[in-house]
N, C-alpha and C positions, 0 to 999 in steps of 0.2 A: 516462656511459661502461660498457658492461657488459662484462666478459671472463668467459668460463667457462673456459678453460684457464689451467693453472698450470704450464706446462712453460718452463724457464728455458733457452733454447739460443742464449744471447747474442744477436748480432744477429738472427738470425731468428724470438728470443722473441715470440709473438704482442702482449704487451702493448706492446713497443717497436712495433709494426706497427700497432696500432689507435691507438696515439697519434700515429703518423706521419698515417695516414687521417683522424683528427680535426683535425690542424693543417692539413691539405690542404684538408679541405673547409670550413673555418672562415677561409680566406683566401681574401680576394677576389683575382681576377687582376690583375695590376698594383699590388699593394699593397707587394710588396716590391722595394725599391728596386733591389738588383743581380740579383733575377732575376722579371722581369716578368712573365714567362710561369707561373709557379708559382702554384698556387692553383684555385680553381673559381668559378663563378658561379652559387651556389645559392638567391642570395635571388631569381632570378627564378622560383622555384618558388613562394615565397610568394604571389603574386598570380595564380597560376592557379588555375582551379578545381579542386577535389580529386576528378577523375575518373579512372577506368582507364587512360586516354590518359595523363594529365598523370604519373600514376605510372610507365606505360612511358617515357615522354620523359625523366624523370628518372633514371629507371634506367640508360637508355642513357648519358646524358651523364656520369651519375657512373662507370660501367664504363669509358667513354673514357679518363676522368681518372684513375683508377686503374691502368686498361692501361699509361699512360705513365709515371706517378710512383712506382706502386708495384706492381713487376712480381713482387714474392713472393708475391702472393695472388690467387687469382680469385675474384668476387664470384658467390654460389651463391644468394643471396637480397636481396630489397630489397623492403622494406614502409615504406611512411610511415605513421608510427604515430600521429602527432599533428601538427595544424598552427593555428597561431594567427595569422590574419591580423592583428588587431590589435595583436599584439605584434611582428608581423615575422619568426616564428619557424616553424621546421618540427623534427618529430623523425623521422628515418629510422632503419632497423634494416638494417644490412647483414650477411648470412651471408657468411662468409670461408672459402675452402679454402687454406692454406699449402702451395704446390707444393713447397717443400724439404723440409719436416718432416713433411707429409701431416697437419699436425693442423687441425682445423676448429673454427672459433670464431664469436663474433658480436661486432659493437659498434653501441651506438646513439648516435646523434649530433644534438643540437641545432644547427640552423644557424640563424643572423640575430642 
């Protein structure tokens, strides 16, 4: 995880938000016993071809998930940094804008 902001504003601190995003994207839907709807299903991305269409589809899916579970930020950038189908992992970079503090940041998340 990479964070560029060092602002400490309590609950709106970008480091807390990026940790929440990482946890959300690394959790499979249905994995949490008492909250079956929490999480994402980004594992599907690993077996899709690495094309512009796949990146746009992944960005759309992740944006929808973050709109629902992390309303403090707006996704401003989505980049698939790396994928390793043999290991079953992808690395994505998200540009984020905190709507409450007006702080921009980015996070890289390895999924899989």
